[in-house]
Backbone as numpy.savetxt, mean C-alpha at the origin, in Angstrom:
# Nx Ny Nz CAx CAy CAz Cx Cy Cz
-6.64 15.39 18.42 -6.47 14.01 17.98 -7.21 13.79 16.67
-6.58 13.04 15.77 -7.19 12.73 14.48 -7.70 11.29 14.47
-8.95 11.12 14.08 -9.54 9.80 13.89 -9.80 9.60 12.40
-9.20 8.55 11.85 -9.47 8.22 10.45 -10.43 7.05 10.40
-11.51 7.19 9.64 -12.59 6.19 9.68 -13.14 5.88 8.30
-12.25 5.51 7.39 -12.72 5.18 6.04 -12.00 3.94 5.55
-12.77 2.96 5.08 -12.18 1.75 4.51 -11.76 2.08 3.08
-10.47 2.33 2.88 -10.00 2.89 1.60 -9.54 1.84 0.60
-10.05 0.62 0.72 -9.71 -0.41 -0.27 -8.92 -1.55 0.33
-8.14 -2.21 -0.52 -7.36 -3.35 -0.08 -6.02 -2.91 0.53
-5.15 -3.88 0.79 -3.95 -3.63 1.58 -3.10 -2.47 1.09
-2.72 -2.47 -0.20 -1.86 -1.41 -0.72 -2.46 -0.03 -0.55
-3.74 0.10 -0.87 -4.42 1.39 -0.72 -4.43 1.84 0.74
-4.77 0.90 1.63 -4.84 1.27 3.05 -3.47 1.65 3.60
-2.44 0.96 3.18 -1.10 1.29 3.66 -0.69 2.70 3.26
-0.96 3.07 2.01 -0.55 4.40 1.56 -1.33 5.51 2.25
-2.64 5.35 2.40 -3.42 6.37 3.09 -2.95 6.51 4.53
-2.79 5.36 5.19 -2.32 5.36 6.59 -0.92 5.98 6.67
-0.06 5.69 5.71 1.31 6.21 5.72 1.32 7.73 5.64
0.47 8.31 4.81 0.39 9.77 4.72 -0.10 10.37 6.04
-1.04 9.70 6.68 -1.53 10.16 7.98 -0.43 10.07 9.04
0.33 8.99 9.02 1.44 8.81 9.96 2.49 9.89 9.75
2.83 10.15 8.49 3.84 11.18 8.19 3.40 12.54 8.72
2.14 12.86 8.51 1.63 14.15 8.98 1.61 14.23 10.49
1.20 13.13 11.14 1.16 13.10 12.60 2.56 13.20 13.18
3.54 12.56 12.52 4.92 12.63 12.99 5.46 14.06 12.87
5.14 14.72 11.77 5.65 16.07 11.52 5.08 17.08 12.51
3.80 16.91 12.85 3.12 17.92 13.67 2.86 17.43 15.10
3.43 16.25 15.43 3.29 15.70 16.77 1.83 15.59 17.18
1.06 15.03 16.28 -0.37 14.85 16.49 -0.66 13.39 16.82
-1.61 13.14 17.68 -2.05 11.78 17.96 -3.02 11.32 16.88
-2.84 10.09 16.43 -3.62 9.55 15.32 -4.23 8.21 15.72
-5.49 8.02 15.35 -6.19 6.74 15.52 -6.75 6.33 14.18
-6.47 5.09 13.76 -6.97 4.61 12.47 -7.68 3.27 12.67
-8.95 3.33 13.06 -9.72 2.11 13.28 -9.99 1.36 11.99
-9.90 2.03 10.85 -10.21 1.38 9.58 -9.14 0.38 9.15
-8.00 0.35 9.85 -6.93 -0.58 9.52 -7.13 -1.94 10.20
-8.28 -2.14 10.79 -8.55 -3.34 11.58 -8.31 -4.63 10.81
-8.65 -4.64 9.53 -8.53 -5.86 8.72 -7.10 -6.37 8.62
-6.13 -5.46 8.61 -4.74 -5.86 8.39 -3.84 -5.63 9.60
-4.39 -5.11 10.68 -3.58 -4.72 11.84 -2.80 -5.89 12.42
-3.35 -7.09 12.35 -2.71 -8.26 12.98 -1.41 -8.68 12.31
-1.09 -8.10 11.15 0.11 -8.50 10.42 1.33 -7.63 10.73
1.14 -6.54 11.48 2.23 -5.58 11.69 2.54 -5.42 13.17
3.82 -5.29 13.46 4.28 -5.25 14.85 3.65 -4.11 15.64
3.51 -2.96 15.04 3.02 -1.78 15.77 1.52 -1.82 16.02
0.77 -2.41 15.12 -0.70 -2.38 15.23 -1.29 -3.67 15.80
-0.53 -4.74 15.79 -1.06 -6.02 16.25 -1.51 -5.97 17.70
-0.79 -5.23 18.53 -1.09 -5.18 19.97 -1.93 -3.97 20.36
-2.47 -3.28 19.39 -3.22 -2.05 19.69 -4.61 -2.11 19.06
-5.64 -2.08 19.86 -7.01 -2.12 19.35 -7.32 -0.93 18.45
-6.62 0.19 18.68 -6.99 1.44 18.02 -6.05 1.82 16.87
-5.02 1.03 16.62 -4.06 1.32 15.54 -3.59 2.78 15.63
-2.91 3.09 16.71 -2.53 4.47 16.99 -1.11 4.80 16.54
-0.92 6.08 16.30 0.42 6.64 16.13 0.48 7.91 16.96
1.56 8.09 17.76 2.64 7.14 18.01 2.10 5.82 18.56
2.85 4.75 18.31 2.37 3.42 18.65 2.20 3.24 20.15
1.15 2.49 20.50 0.87 2.15 21.88 0.33 0.73 21.91
0.31 0.16 23.07 -0.20 -1.19 23.24 -1.47 -1.15 24.08
-2.46 -1.97 23.70 -3.72 -2.04 24.43 -3.70 -3.20 25.43
-4.44 -3.05 26.51 -4.55 -4.13 27.49 -5.28 -5.31 26.86
-6.34 -5.01 26.10 -7.09 -6.05 25.40 -6.52 -6.19 24.00
-6.26 -7.42 23.59 -5.72 -7.68 22.25 -6.66 -8.66 21.55
-7.45 -8.14 20.61 -8.44 -8.98 19.94 -8.77 -8.40 18.58
-8.62 -9.20 17.54 -8.96 -8.74 16.19 -10.45 -8.50 16.05
-11.25 -9.35 16.67 -12.71 -9.21 16.55 -13.19 -7.93 17.25
-12.60 -7.62 18.40 -12.97 -6.39 19.11 -12.55 -5.18 18.29
-11.34 -5.25 17.72 -10.84 -4.16 16.88 -11.77 -3.91 15.70
-12.20 -4.98 15.04 -13.12 -4.85 13.90 -14.46 -4.29 14.35
-14.91 -4.71 15.52 -16.17 -4.20 16.04 -16.10 -2.71 16.34
-14.98 -2.27 16.89 -14.80 -0.84 17.16 -14.88 -0.03 15.87
-14.29 -0.56 14.80 -14.34 0.15 13.52 -15.77 0.28 13.02
-16.54 -0.81 13.12 -17.92 -0.77 12.64 -18.77 0.19 13.46
-18.56 0.20 14.77 -19.30 1.14 15.63 -18.92 2.57 15.29
-17.62 2.82 15.15 -17.15 4.16 14.81 -17.71 4.61 13.46
-17.71 3.69 12.48 -18.22 4.00 11.15 -19.70 4.35 11.20
-20.46 3.59 12.01 -21.90 3.85 12.13 -22.18 5.20 12.78
-21.42 5.51 13.83 -21.60 6.79 14.51 -21.28 7.95 13.56
-20.20 7.81 12.83 -19.80 8.85 11.88 -20.86 9.04 10.80
-21.46 7.93 10.34 -22.50 8.02 9.32 -23.72 8.76 9.83
-24.11 8.44 11.06 -25.25 9.13 11.67 -24.96 10.62 11.81
-23.75 10.95 12.24 -23.38 12.35 12.40 -23.40 13.09 11.07
-22.96 12.42 10.01 -22.95 13.06 8.68 -24.37 13.24 8.16
-25.21 12.22 8.32 -26.60 12.31 7.87 -27.33 13.41 8.62
-27.05 13.51 9.91 -27.68 14.54 10.74 -27.03 15.90 10.61
-26.05 15.99 9.71 -25.33 17.24 9.47 -24.69 17.80 10.74
-24.34 16.88 11.63 -23.64 17.27 12.86 -22.14 17.13 12.60
-21.64 17.92 11.64 -20.26 17.78 11.20 -19.29 18.66 11.96
-19.80 19.48 12.90 -18.90 20.34 13.67 -19.54 20.76 14.98
-18.68 20.99 15.95 -19.10 21.50 17.25 -17.89 22.17 17.87
-18.01 22.56 19.12 -16.88 23.18 19.82 -15.72 22.21 19.94
-16.03 20.92 20.05 -14.97 19.93 20.32 -14.61 19.04 19.14
-15.40 19.11 18.04 -15.08 18.20 16.95 -15.34 18.84 15.58
-14.77 18.18 14.57 -15.02 18.57 13.18 -14.87 17.34 12.30
-15.77 17.17 11.35 -15.69 16.08 10.38 -15.25 16.64 9.04
-14.24 16.04 8.44 -13.77 16.46 7.12 -13.87 15.28 6.16
-14.49 15.52 5.03 -14.68 14.47 4.03 -13.84 14.80 2.80
-13.04 13.84 2.36 -12.25 13.98 1.13 -12.43 12.70 0.32
-13.54 12.66 -0.39 -13.87 11.44 -1.13 -14.74 11.80 -2.33
-15.18 10.78 -3.05 -16.08 10.99 -4.17 -17.37 11.65 -3.67
-18.04 12.49 -4.44 -17.73 12.84 -5.84 -16.84 14.08 -6.00
-16.55 14.78 -4.89 -15.73 15.99 -5.01 -14.34 15.67 -5.56
-13.79 14.53 -5.13 -12.48 14.09 -5.60 -12.69 12.92 -6.56
-11.97 12.94 -7.68 -12.14 11.91 -8.70 -10.82 11.18 -8.93
-10.91 9.89 -9.25 -9.72 9.08 -9.48 -8.92 9.53 -10.70
-9.57 10.21 -11.63 -8.88 10.65 -12.83 -8.17 11.98 -12.63
-8.29 12.55 -11.45 -7.65 13.83 -11.18 -6.56 13.65 -10.13
-5.60 14.55 -10.12 -4.52 14.47 -9.15 -4.74 15.46 -8.02
-5.99 15.72 -7.69 -6.27 16.62 -6.57 -6.43 15.80 -5.29
-6.15 16.43 -4.16 -6.21 15.73 -2.89 -6.35 16.75 -1.77
-6.71 16.28 -0.60 -6.80 17.14 0.57 -5.42 17.19 1.22
-4.85 18.38 1.33 -3.50 18.54 1.84 -3.51 18.60 3.37
-3.07 17.51 4.00 -3.03 17.47 5.46 -2.03 18.46 6.04
-1.08 18.89 5.22 -0.04 19.79 5.70 -0.40 21.26 5.56
-1.60 21.53 5.06 -2.00 22.92 4.87 -2.17 23.63 6.22
-1.96 24.92 6.21 -2.06 25.69 7.45 -3.48 25.68 7.99
-4.45 25.70 7.09 -5.86 25.69 7.52 -6.18 24.43 8.30
-5.72 23.27 7.78 -6.00 22.01 8.46 -5.26 21.94 9.80
-4.00 22.36 9.83 -3.24 22.29 11.06 -3.80 23.21 12.13
-4.31 24.37 11.73 -4.97 25.25 12.68 -6.21 24.60 13.27
-6.94 23.88 12.41 -8.14 23.19 12.85 -7.80 22.10 13.87
-6.75 21.35 13.60 -6.35 20.28 14.51 -5.95 20.84 15.87
-5.32 22.00 15.87 -4.92 22.62 17.13 -6.13 23.14 17.92
-7.18 23.55 17.22 -8.35 24.14 17.88 -9.35 23.10 18.36
-9.49 22.00 17.60 -10.50 21.00 17.92 -9.87 19.77 18.59
-10.40 19.35 19.73 -9.86 18.15 20.39 -9.97 16.90 19.52
-11.01 16.83 18.69 -11.24 15.66 17.85 -11.53 16.10 16.42
-10.74 15.57 15.48 -10.98 15.80 14.05 -11.16 14.43 13.41
-12.33 14.22 12.79 -12.64 12.95 12.15 -12.50 13.08 10.65
-11.72 12.19 10.06 -11.48 12.21 8.62 -12.19 11.03 7.95
-12.86 11.33 6.85 -13.55 10.29 6.08 -13.23 10.48 4.61
-12.74 9.43 3.96 -12.39 9.52 2.54 -11.00 8.98 2.29
-10.66 8.82 1.02 -9.38 8.20 0.66 -8.38 9.17 0.04
-8.69 10.47 0.04 -7.84 11.43 -0.67 -7.06 12.35 0.24
-6.71 11.89 1.42 -5.89 12.69 2.34 -4.42 12.41 2.07
-3.64 13.48 1.84 -2.23 13.31 1.50 -1.37 14.36 2.20
-0.11 13.96 2.41 0.93 14.89 2.86 2.23 14.43 2.20
2.41 14.78 0.93 3.56 14.31 0.17 4.88 14.85 0.73
4.86 16.07 1.20 6.08 16.67 1.74 6.62 15.88 2.92
5.76 15.59 3.88 6.20 14.86 5.06 6.31 13.35 4.82
5.61 12.86 3.81 5.77 11.46 3.42 7.24 11.20 3.07
7.83 12.13 2.32 9.24 11.99 1.95 10.15 12.19 3.16
9.85 13.19 3.95 10.71 13.51 5.10 10.70 12.41 6.15
9.55 11.79 6.36 9.41 10.78 7.41 9.25 9.37 6.85
9.85 9.13 5.68 9.67 7.82 5.05 10.26 6.70 5.89
11.33 6.94 6.63 11.89 5.89 7.47 11.00 5.61 8.68
10.36 6.64 9.19 9.38 6.45 10.27 8.23 5.58 9.77
7.80 5.83 8.53 6.72 5.04 7.92 7.15 3.58 7.79
8.35 3.36 7.28 8.83 1.98 7.10 8.91 1.26 8.45
9.42 1.94 9.45 9.52 1.32 10.77 8.14 0.98 11.34
7.19 1.86 11.10 5.84 1.65 11.64 5.18 0.44 10.99
5.43 0.24 9.71 4.77 -0.86 8.99 5.70 -2.06 8.79
6.47 -2.36 9.83 7.30 -3.56 9.82 6.42 -4.77 10.13
6.51 -5.81 9.32 5.68 -7.00 9.58 6.05 -7.67 10.90
5.15 -8.49 11.40 5.43 -9.26 12.60 6.72 -10.08 12.40
7.48 -10.31 13.46 8.74 -11.05 13.33 8.59 -12.39 12.64
7.53 -13.13 12.94 7.36 -14.44 12.31 7.10 -14.33 10.81
6.39 -13.28 10.40 6.17 -13.06 8.97 7.47 -12.64 8.30
8.22 -11.75 8.94 9.49 -11.30 8.38 10.48 -12.45 8.26
10.45 -13.36 9.20 11.33 -14.54 9.13 11.01 -15.38 7.90
9.74 -15.59 7.62 9.33 -16.35 6.44 9.76 -15.64 5.16
9.64 -14.32 5.15 10.07 -13.53 4.00 11.57 -13.69 3.77
12.33 -13.54 4.82 13.80 -13.65 4.72 14.21 -15.05 4.25
13.56 -16.07 4.77 13.89 -17.44 4.38 13.60 -17.68 2.91
12.48 -17.15 2.44 12.12 -17.32 1.03 13.15 -16.63 0.14
13.50 -15.40 0.48 14.46 -14.64 -0.33 15.83 -15.32 -0.34
16.27 -15.78 0.81 17.58 -16.45 0.88 17.60 -17.70 0.02
16.51 -18.43 0.00 16.44 -19.63 -0.82 16.40 -19.27 -2.31
15.65 -18.22 -2.65 15.54 -17.79 -4.05 16.88 -17.32 -4.59
17.69 -16.70 -3.74 18.98 -16.17 -4.18 19.97 -17.28 -4.55
19.68 -18.49 -4.13 20.56 -19.61 -4.47 20.48 -19.98 -5.95
19.39 -19.58 -6.59 19.20 -19.95 -8.00 19.35 -18.78 -8.96
19.71 -17.60 -8.44 19.86 -16.45 -9.33 20.66 -15.34 -8.69
21.38 -14.59 -9.52 22.16 -13.45 -9.02 21.29 -12.22 -8.80
20.23 -12.13 -9.57 19.32 -10.99 -9.46 17.89 -11.51 -9.42
17.12 -11.04 -8.44 15.74 -11.45 -8.28 14.82 -10.37 -8.85
13.95 -10.79 -9.75 12.96 -9.88 -10.32 11.58 -10.30 -9.81
10.99 -9.45 -8.99 9.65 -9.72 -8.48 8.61 -9.39 -9.52
7.71 -10.33 -9.78 6.65 -10.13 -10.77 5.31 -10.20 -10.07
4.59 -9.10 -10.10 3.25 -9.06 -9.51 2.22 -9.28 -10.61
1.60 -10.44 -10.59 0.55 -10.74 -11.57 -0.79 -10.42 -10.93
-1.46 -9.44 -11.45 -2.76 -9.00 -10.90 -3.82 -9.24 -11.97
-4.68 -10.20 -11.70 -5.78 -10.47 -12.63 -7.09 -10.33 -11.84
-7.98 -11.27 -11.92 -9.20 -11.20 -11.10 -9.94 -9.89 -11.28
-9.88 -9.03 -10.26 -10.62 -7.76 -10.29 -10.13 -6.81 -11.36
-8.94 -7.05 -11.92 -8.42 -6.17 -12.95 -9.13 -6.35 -14.30
-9.99 -7.33 -14.39 -10.80 -7.48 -15.60 -11.76 -6.29 -15.73
-12.11 -5.67 -14.58 -13.01 -4.51 -14.59 -12.28 -3.21 -14.33
-11.21 -3.25 -13.56 -10.50 -2.02 -13.19 -10.00 -1.29 -14.43
-10.27 0.02 -14.49 -9.83 0.87 -15.62 -10.26 0.27 -16.96
-11.44 -0.34 -16.96 -11.96 -0.91 -18.20 -11.18 -2.11 -18.71
-10.46 -2.80 -17.81 -9.68 -3.96 -18.21 -8.37 -3.63 -18.90
-7.97 -2.37 -18.84 -6.77 -1.91 -19.55 -5.51 -2.65 -19.10
-5.47 -3.03 -17.83 -4.27 -3.67 -17.28 -4.50 -5.14 -16.95
-5.51 -5.73 -17.55 -5.81 -7.14 -17.34 -5.06 -7.95 -18.40
-3.85 -8.36 -18.06 -2.98 -9.05 -19.01 -3.07 -10.56 -18.84
-2.85 -11.28 -19.93 -2.86 -12.73 -19.89 -1.54 -13.24 -19.30
-1.53 -14.50 -18.89 -0.30 -15.09 -18.38 0.79 -15.10 -19.46
0.38 -15.31 -20.68 1.36 -15.33 -21.77 1.97 -13.95 -21.99
1.22 -12.89 -21.74 1.76 -11.54 -21.87 2.76 -11.25 -20.75
2.46 -11.72 -19.54 3.43 -11.58 -18.45 4.70 -12.35 -18.79
4.53 -13.60 -19.24 5.69 -14.44 -19.57 6.53 -13.81 -20.67
5.87 -13.18 -21.64 6.60 -12.55 -22.75 7.47 -11.41 -22.24
6.95 -10.61 -21.32 7.75 -9.50 -20.77 8.90 -10.04 -19.92
8.66 -11.13 -19.22 9.72 -11.74 -18.42 10.84 -12.26 -19.33
10.46 -12.92 -20.42 11.47 -13.43 -21.37 12.23 -12.27 -22.03
11.49 -11.21 -22.30 12.11 -10.03 -22.91 13.17 -9.45 -21.98
12.85 -9.38 -20.70 13.82 -8.85 -19.73 14.99 -9.81 -19.58
14.71 -11.10 -19.54 15.76 -12.10 -19.42 16.75 -12.02 -20.58
16.24 -11.67 -21.76 17.08 -11.59 -22.94 17.82 -10.29 -23.10
17.52 -9.31 -22.24 18.21 -8.02 -22.31 19.58 -8.14 -21.66
20.51 -7.22 -21.94 21.88 -7.32 -21.41 21.97 -6.98 -19.93
21.47 -7.86 -19.07 21.54 -7.65 -17.63 22.92 -8.00 -17.11
23.50 -9.07 -17.67 24.85 -9.45 -17.28 24.91 -10.39 -16.09
23.75 -10.75 -15.53 23.71 -11.65 -14.39 22.55 -12.63 -14.56
22.63 -13.75 -13.85 21.59 -14.76 -13.92 20.34 -14.27 -13.20
19.21 -14.35 -13.90 17.95 -13.84 -13.37 17.07 -14.97 -12.86
16.46 -14.77 -11.70 15.39 -15.64 -11.22 14.19 -14.76 -10.94
13.04 -15.17 -11.44 11.81 -14.42 -11.24 11.07 -14.94 -10.01
10.58 -14.02 -9.20 9.75 -14.36 -8.05 8.34 -13.88 -8.39
7.42 -14.82 -8.53 6.09 -14.49 -9.05 5.06 -14.50 -7.93
4.35 -13.38 -7.80 3.24 -13.25 -6.85 1.95 -13.06 -7.65
0.91 -13.74 -7.24 -0.34 -13.65 -8.00 -1.54 -13.78 -7.08
-2.67 -13.19 -7.49 -3.90 -13.33 -6.73 -4.77 -14.47 -7.26
-4.15 -15.35 -8.04 -4.84 -16.56 -8.49 -3.82 -17.68 -8.67
-4.31 -18.90 -8.80 -3.43 -20.07 -8.89 -2.59 -20.01 -10.17
-1.31 -20.37 -10.02 -0.38 -20.37 -11.15 -0.03 -21.79 -11.57
0.31 -21.96 -12.83 0.78 -23.23 -13.35 2.14 -23.01 -14.02
3.04 -23.97 -13.84 4.41 -23.81 -14.34 4.44 -23.64 -15.86
3.48 -24.25 -16.55 3.48 -24.16 -18.02 3.20 -22.74 -18.52
2.67 -21.88 -17.64 2.45 -20.50 -18.04 3.75 -19.82 -18.45
4.87 -20.26 -17.86 6.11 -19.51 -17.98 7.17 -20.20 -18.82
6.80 -21.26 -19.51 7.64 -21.87 -20.55 9.12 -21.99 -20.26
9.50 -22.59 -19.15 10.91 -22.82 -18.86 11.64 -21.66 -18.21
10.98 -20.56 -17.97 11.61 -19.44 -17.29 11.97 -19.83 -15.85
13.13 -19.40 -15.35 13.49 -19.70 -13.96 12.66 -18.84 -13.00
11.75 -19.47 -12.28 10.91 -18.68 -11.38 10.58 -19.47 -10.12
10.27 -18.72 -9.08 9.79 -19.29 -7.83 8.48 -18.60 -7.49
7.51 -19.40 -7.13 6.20 -18.84 -6.78 6.19 -18.44 -5.32
5.74 -17.24 -5.05 5.64 -16.74 -3.68 4.58 -17.54 -2.92
4.60 -17.48 -1.59 3.72 -18.32 -0.78 2.22 -18.13 -1.02
1.82 -16.96 -1.51 0.40 -16.71 -1.71 -0.26 -16.04 -0.52
0.55 -15.54 0.40 0.05 -14.81 1.56 0.12 -13.32 1.25
-0.95 -12.62 1.49 -1.07 -11.22 1.09 0.10 -10.36 1.55
0.48 -10.46 2.81 1.54 -9.62 3.36 2.92 -10.19 3.05
3.07 -11.50 3.20 4.37 -12.12 2.89 4.77 -11.83 1.45
3.84 -11.99 0.53 4.15 -11.76 -0.89 4.58 -10.32 -1.14
3.88 -9.37 -0.52 4.21 -7.96 -0.71 5.63 -7.66 -0.23
5.98 -8.19 0.95 7.29 -7.90 1.51 8.39 -8.76 0.88
8.03 -9.87 0.26 8.98 -10.61 -0.57 9.30 -9.79 -1.81
8.29 -9.19 -2.43 8.53 -8.30 -3.57 9.47 -7.17 -3.18
9.29 -6.65 -1.98 10.10 -5.51 -1.53 11.57 -5.86 -1.39
11.89 -7.15 -1.28 13.28 -7.56 -1.14 13.89 -8.06 -2.44
13.10 -8.07 -3.51 13.65 -8.40 -4.82 14.48 -7.22 -5.33
15.34 -7.48 -6.30 16.20 -6.40 -6.82 15.43 -5.47 -7.75
14.47 -6.02 -8.48 13.60 -5.26 -9.38 12.18 -5.76 -9.20
11.22 -4.87 -9.47 9.80 -5.24 -9.32 9.06 -4.83 -10.59
8.21 -5.71 -11.09 7.41 -5.39 -12.27 5.98 -5.90 -12.10
5.06 -5.25 -12.78 3.67 -5.63 -12.71 2.80 -4.50 -13.23
1.50 -4.71 -13.32 0.59 -3.64 -13.77 0.49 -2.55 -12.71
-0.01 -1.37 -13.08 -0.19 -0.31 -12.08 -1.02 -0.79 -10.90
-0.45 -0.72 -9.72 -1.12 -1.22 -8.52 -0.44 -0.65 -7.29
-1.22 -0.31 -6.28 -0.65 0.18 -5.04 0.10 -0.94 -4.31
-0.19 -2.19 -4.65 0.48 -3.34 -4.03 1.97 -3.33 -4.37
2.29 -3.26 -5.66 3.69 -3.22 -6.07 4.33 -1.87 -5.76
3.53 -0.81 -5.76 4.05 0.51 -5.38 4.57 0.50 -3.95
3.79 -0.12 -3.06 4.22 -0.18 -1.66 5.48 -1.02 -1.53
5.55 -2.15 -2.24 6.75 -2.99 -2.20 7.97 -2.20 -2.66
7.81 -1.42 -3.72 8.90 -0.61 -4.24 9.32 0.45 -3.22
8.33 1.13 -2.64 8.63 2.16 -1.64 9.30 1.56 -0.42
8.72 0.52 0.14 9.22 -0.05 1.39 10.63 -0.59 1.22
10.87 -1.28 0.11 12.18 -1.89 -0.11 13.18 -1.01 -0.83
12.74 0.19 -1.24 13.58 1.11 -2.01 14.11 0.41 -3.28
13.21 -0.22 -4.02 13.59 -0.99 -5.19 12.96 -0.40 -6.46
13.70 -0.42 -7.58 13.17 0.11 -8.85 11.95 -0.68 -9.31
11.02 0.04 -9.91 9.73 -0.53 -10.30 9.44 -0.27 -11.76
8.89 -1.27 -12.44 8.39 -1.11 -13.81 6.91 -1.45 -13.82
6.08 -0.47 -14.13 4.65 -0.71 -14.24 4.29 -0.98 -15.70
3.72 -2.14 -15.93 3.30 -2.55 -17.27 2.01 -1.81 -17.64
2.15 -0.82 -18.48 0.98 -0.07 -18.94 0.62 -0.44 -20.37
1.62 -0.77 -21.16 1.41 -1.14 -22.56 2.42 -2.23 -22.89
1.95 -3.47 -23.06 2.87 -4.59 -23.26 3.59 -4.51 -24.61
3.18 -3.58 -25.47 3.86 -3.43 -26.77 5.18 -2.67 -26.64
5.34 -1.96 -25.52 6.57 -1.19 -25.31 7.66 -2.11 -24.79
8.83 -2.13 -25.42 9.93 -3.01 -24.99 10.35 -2.72 -23.55
10.84 -3.76 -22.89 11.29 -3.63 -21.51 12.79 -3.92 -21.42
13.50 -3.14 -20.62 14.92 -3.37 -20.34 15.21 -2.80 -18.95
16.46 -2.82 -18.55 16.81 -2.35 -17.21 16.43 -0.88 -16.99
16.50 -0.09 -18.05 16.16 1.32 -17.94 14.66 1.55 -17.69
13.86 0.50 -17.89 12.41 0.62 -17.66 12.08 0.68 -16.17
13.01 0.25 -15.33 12.78 0.20 -13.89 13.28 1.50 -13.24
12.40 2.15 -12.50 12.74 3.45 -11.91 12.29 3.52 -10.45
12.96 4.38 -9.71 12.53 4.71 -8.36 11.58 5.90 -8.44
10.36 5.71 -7.99 9.37 6.78 -8.09 9.46 7.74 -6.92
9.43 9.05 -7.17 9.48 10.04 -6.09 8.14 10.09 -5.35
8.12 10.62 -4.14 6.90 10.65 -3.32 5.71 11.31 -3.99
5.93 12.36 -4.78 4.79 13.05 -5.37 4.13 12.23 -6.48
4.79 11.17 -6.93 4.20 10.28 -7.93 3.52 9.09 -7.25
4.06 8.68 -6.11 3.48 7.55 -5.39 2.04 7.86 -4.99
1.17 7.00 -5.40 -0.21 7.00 -4.92 -0.95 8.32 -5.12
-0.93 8.81 -6.35 -1.68 10.04 -6.64 -2.99 9.75 -7.36
-3.31 8.44 -7.54 -4.58 7.98 -8.11 -4.76 8.33 -9.57
-3.75 8.89 -10.23 -3.92 9.21 -11.65 -3.93 7.91 -12.46
-4.98 7.69 -13.21 -5.10 6.50 -14.05 -4.78 6.91 -15.47
-3.73 6.31 -16.05 -3.35 6.69 -17.41 -3.35 5.47 -18.30
């Protein structure tokens, strides 16, 4: 059994790490427990009813977000003590770390969950504990992508709100362009390289609107801060509800998705199978050809460019 016990960031980051673990577990028929998903488990059908966020999915007798979070903290503390005490292996367990400083965000290296060495270890040890954010299985991520999508289906009530929003948005446009505006923490991320002003977002939206799309465009705007209509100077847009999960899955149902490099929009693109344009340099013109479907080996490789 594999236990994953690392808080790997916000929603998009956690979804991708968990997805790679799910893909690997599906391929090798391994039992997986991910207590670190406690923060977001209540939003998804498979994890909402399970204290341990397991794959294959199971339901727990006790259903409590606070208990789930407490289990993660206890597990994290035990793992920390074991690492400090250098008790990283025994007859029944092994701890594997794939995190900083051995792995760097500027490199495309990762721990391959599909390697023969790791799979042999999982077969020999009843418990394998993973700590870090660099665990990947790109091969099985592609092969089991539908299993991943099914596993991370939002709760029915959340999905209903998403569907209602999209249906209403489609009344005002033939093509929906999801715009992910990420500011706030992006003032520091990558040295502020992707911290764009509202006017820069609006300029790219107008640029796309003026390109030969051939259909009426409506923009669906998601943001991690309050928006004002004057930011967008008459552009046809609808503001998403402002809910972390609803907004992500609303983006996934748009026809095109644009925004700065972020695992949030990457997940929306992957889940909805929708073309994505990552704004890396606002000086580069945007058109329909700017939107692409990214292959699994490009998704979530942490390369910052």
